C-alpha positions as CSV (number, residue, x, y, z in Angstrom):
1,M,0.0,0.0,0.0
2,K,2.9,2.4,1.0
3,R,4.4,1.7,-2.4
4,L,1.1,2.5,-4.1
5,F,0.9,5.8,-2.4
6,S,4.5,6.7,-3.3
7,Q,3.8,5.9,-7.0
8,L,0.6,8.0,-6.9
9,G,2.6,10.9,-5.3
10,R,5.2,10.7,-8.0
11,L,2.4,10.7,-10.6
12,A,0.8,13.7,-9.0
13,V,4.2,15.7,-9.1
14,L,4.8,14.7,-12.7
15,T,1.2,15.8,-13.6
16,L,1.6,19.2,-11.9
17,A,5.1,19.6,-13.7
18,F,3.4,18.9,-17.1
19,A,0.8,21.5,-16.3
20,M,3.2,24.2,-15.3
21,S,5.2,23.5,-18.4
22,A,2.0,24.1,-20.6
23,V,1.2,27.3,-18.9
24,I,4.9,28.6,-19.3
25,A,5.0,27.5,-22.9
26,Q,1.6,29.4,-23.5
27,A,3.0,32.6,-22.0
28,Q,6.1,32.4,-24.3
29,T,4.0,32.4,-27.5
30,D,1.8,35.5,-26.8
31,T,1.7,38.2,-29.5
32,G,0.7,41.8,-29.9
33,T,0.4,44.4,-32.7
34,V,1.2,48.0,-33.3
35,T,-0.8,49.5,-36.3
36,I,0.7,52.6,-37.8
37,N,-1.8,54.9,-39.7
38,G,-1.0,58.0,-41.7
39,S,-1.5,59.9,-45.0
40,V,0.3,62.0,-47.5
41,G,-1.3,65.2,-48.5
42,N,-0.7,67.4,-51.4
43,A,2.3,69.6,-50.8
44,A,3.8,72.7,-52.6
45,S,6.7,75.0,-51.9
46,L,7.7,78.2,-53.6
47,R,11.1,79.7,-52.7
48,W,13.8,82.2,-53.8
49,W,16.9,80.7,-55.6
50,T,18.9,83.4,-57.4
51,F,19.0,86.9,-58.6
52,T,20.4,88.3,-61.9
53,N,20.7,92.2,-62.1
54,N,20.0,94.0,-65.3
55,N,21.2,97.4,-64.6
56,A,18.9,97.9,-61.5
57,S,20.0,99.6,-58.4
58,G,20.0,96.3,-56.7
59,G,17.8,93.5,-55.1
60,S,17.7,91.2,-52.2
61,N,15.5,88.5,-50.5
62,A,14.5,88.7,-46.9
63,P,16.4,86.8,-45.7
64,N,18.9,87.0,-48.6
65,V,19.8,83.2,-48.3
66,Q,19.2,80.9,-51.2
67,N,16.2,78.6,-50.7
68,S,14.5,81.0,-48.3
69,P,10.8,81.8,-48.7
70,L,10.2,84.2,-51.6
71,A,10.2,87.7,-50.3
72,F,12.2,89.7,-52.8
73,T,12.7,93.4,-53.3
74,L,13.9,94.7,-56.7
75,N,15.1,98.3,-56.6
76,L,15.0,99.8,-60.1
77,G,16.4,103.2,-59.1
78,D,15.8,106.2,-61.4
79,V,14.0,105.2,-64.7
80,S,14.0,108.7,-66.2
81,P,16.5,109.3,-69.0
82,N,18.9,110.3,-66.4
83,N,19.5,106.5,-66.5
84,P,21.7,105.8,-69.6
85,N,20.7,102.1,-69.8
86,T,18.3,100.9,-72.5
87,Y,16.6,98.6,-70.0
88,V,16.5,98.5,-66.2
89,G,15.3,95.4,-64.3
90,G,16.2,92.0,-63.0
91,T,15.6,88.2,-63.0
92,V,14.4,86.6,-59.8
93,Q,14.7,82.9,-60.1
94,V,12.3,80.8,-58.1
95,I,12.4,77.1,-57.1
96,M,9.2,75.1,-57.0
97,R,8.6,71.7,-55.3
98,T,5.3,69.8,-55.4
99,N,4.3,66.2,-55.0
100,A,1.3,66.7,-57.4
101,A,0.3,68.5,-60.6
102,Y,0.6,72.1,-60.1
103,T,-0.4,75.7,-61.2
104,L,1.4,78.9,-60.6
105,S,-0.5,82.1,-60.6
106,A,0.5,85.8,-60.2
107,A,-1.4,89.0,-59.0
108,V,-0.4,92.5,-58.5
109,T,-1.8,92.6,-55.0
110,S,-0.7,96.2,-54.3
111,S,0.7,99.2,-56.2
112,S,1.3,102.8,-55.6
113,G,2.7,105.8,-57.6
114,F,1.4,104.6,-61.0
115,G,-0.9,106.4,-63.3
116,A,-3.8,104.7,-65.1
117,A,-3.0,102.5,-68.1
118,G,-2.8,104.5,-71.3
119,N,-2.8,107.8,-69.5
120,A,-2.0,110.9,-71.5
121,N,0.0,112.6,-68.9
122,G,3.1,110.6,-69.3
123,D,2.8,109.0,-65.9
124,I,4.5,105.6,-65.5
125,A,1.9,103.0,-65.3
126,L,1.8,99.3,-64.6
127,E,1.8,98.6,-68.4
128,D,5.3,100.1,-68.4
129,V,6.7,97.3,-66.3
130,G,7.5,94.4,-68.7
131,F,6.9,90.9,-67.2
132,G,7.8,87.4,-68.3
133,L,8.8,83.9,-67.4
134,Q,11.7,81.9,-69.0
135,N,14.2,79.0,-68.6
136,L,12.5,76.1,-66.8
137,A,15.1,73.7,-65.5
138,A,15.6,71.0,-62.9
139,S,17.6,72.2,-59.9
140,G,20.9,70.7,-59.0
141,T,21.5,67.2,-60.3
142,G,17.7,66.8,-60.8
143,T,17.9,63.3,-59.4
144,L,14.8,63.9,-57.3
145,V,12.8,65.7,-60.1
146,T,10.2,63.7,-62.0
147,A,11.1,62.8,-65.6
148,T,8.3,65.1,-67.1
149,A,8.6,68.0,-64.7
150,V,10.5,70.2,-67.1
151,T,9.2,69.0,-70.5
152,G,5.6,68.7,-69.2
153,S,5.4,72.2,-67.8
154,T,3.9,74.9,-69.9
155,I,4.3,78.7,-69.5
156,V,1.1,80.4,-70.6
157,A,2.0,81.8,-74.0
158,A,1.4,85.5,-73.3
159,F,4.0,85.3,-70.5
160,D,6.6,83.1,-72.2
161,N,9.0,86.0,-73.0
162,D,12.1,88.0,-71.9
163,P,10.8,91.6,-71.6
164,G,14.4,92.7,-71.9
165,A,14.3,91.7,-75.4
166,A,11.2,93.7,-76.3
167,P,11.6,95.8,-79.4
168,L,11.6,99.7,-79.2
169,D,9.7,101.9,-81.6
170,G,11.1,105.1,-83.0
171,D,10.2,106.9,-79.8
172,G,12.1,104.4,-77.6
173,I,8.8,102.9,-76.2
174,P,8.9,99.2,-75.8
175,T,6.2,96.8,-76.9
176,Y,6.1,94.1,-74.3
177,D,4.5,90.7,-74.9
178,A,3.2,91.0,-71.3
179,N,3.3,93.5,-68.5
180,L,2.1,94.0,-64.9
181,D,-1.2,95.4,-66.2
182,D,-1.9,92.0,-67.7
183,L,-2.1,90.3,-64.1
184,S,-5.1,90.2,-61.9
185,T,-5.1,92.4,-58.8
186,T,-6.7,89.7,-56.7
187,A,-4.9,86.6,-55.5
188,P,-4.5,83.9,-56.6
189,G,-4.3,85.8,-59.7
190,T,-3.6,85.0,-63.4
191,Q,-2.3,81.6,-64.2
192,V,1.2,81.9,-65.8
193,L,2.5,78.3,-65.5
194,S,1.3,74.8,-65.0
195,G,2.7,71.3,-65.0
196,P,2.8,67.8,-63.6
197,R,4.3,66.6,-60.3
198,I,7.8,68.1,-59.7
199,S,9.3,66.4,-56.9
200,R,9.7,62.7,-55.9
201,R,10.9,62.6,-52.4
202,G,13.5,65.0,-50.8
203,S,12.6,68.0,-48.5
204,F,12.3,71.8,-48.6
205,S,16.2,72.0,-48.3
206,S,17.0,69.4,-51.0
207,P,18.9,71.1,-53.8
208,N,18.0,68.4,-56.3
209,N,14.2,68.1,-56.2
210,G,13.0,71.5,-57.6
211,L,11.8,73.1,-60.8
212,L,13.6,76.5,-61.5
213,A,11.9,79.3,-63.3
214,D,13.1,82.9,-64.1
215,T,10.6,85.6,-63.4
216,I,11.8,88.8,-65.3
217,Y,10.9,92.5,-64.7
218,T,11.9,95.3,-67.0
219,V,11.4,99.1,-67.3
220,V,12.7,101.2,-70.2
221,P,13.9,104.6,-69.0
222,E,11.7,107.4,-70.5
223,F,10.5,111.0,-69.7
224,F,7.8,109.8,-67.4
225,T,6.2,112.4,-65.1
226,P,8.4,112.8,-62.0
227,T,7.4,110.9,-59.0
228,A,9.1,110.4,-55.7
229,S,8.5,106.7,-55.8
230,F,6.5,103.9,-57.3
231,S,6.0,100.3,-56.1
232,A,4.2,97.1,-57.1
233,T,4.0,93.8,-55.4
234,V,3.6,90.7,-57.3
235,T,2.2,87.8,-55.2
236,Y,2.6,84.3,-56.6
237,T,0.5,81.3,-55.6
238,L,1.7,77.8,-56.2
239,A,-1.2,75.4,-55.9
240,T,-1.8,71.7,-56.2
241,P,-5.5,71.5,-57.2
């Protein structure tokens, strides 16, 4: 009998050991999950890249650091015949980045010191400021620019010009293909450029994922009515509709 009880005891211990092993084994195979959700929205960036002076008094961005947000001031100086140059102006090159098809529009959102278009007084008017876009190109190595960003982008025909190349008539008055009077006065303004997706990856600071475009502004010195100052602000809107 004692032997039977001893065997039963050993069996109970073994049964308990097997049960504990099963519990431990089950705990070692537990799993859990982490689900990561997100989205990618349409994104667009318009920034200043370079400036080329064409006989202007000067120009600078604020801050005047390449790839800063576009906030450029172009100082034409005196545009009376006291200025001996045929043309006065400058080229402000911008860099655009988008992850979707885009449109670029421009508007003259503020102006002062100008006379009405076509005025008979000889006042300088918005139509006396030539305006155009030229020279679309991929930035840097272009490795992060989509294959069709340059070739697939289209400058609106009226604005695809260099106003500095406009012909002068016998009175020395230019015939511009486009001028600031051709732009809307309300943002987002008049469409001047459109195209497919520009950037494939990269950030705001990447030198290789943008589309460059020259925006050009020109005035021909003439015997305008004297004025202490004139000013016009062109506001650009880059959108991914």
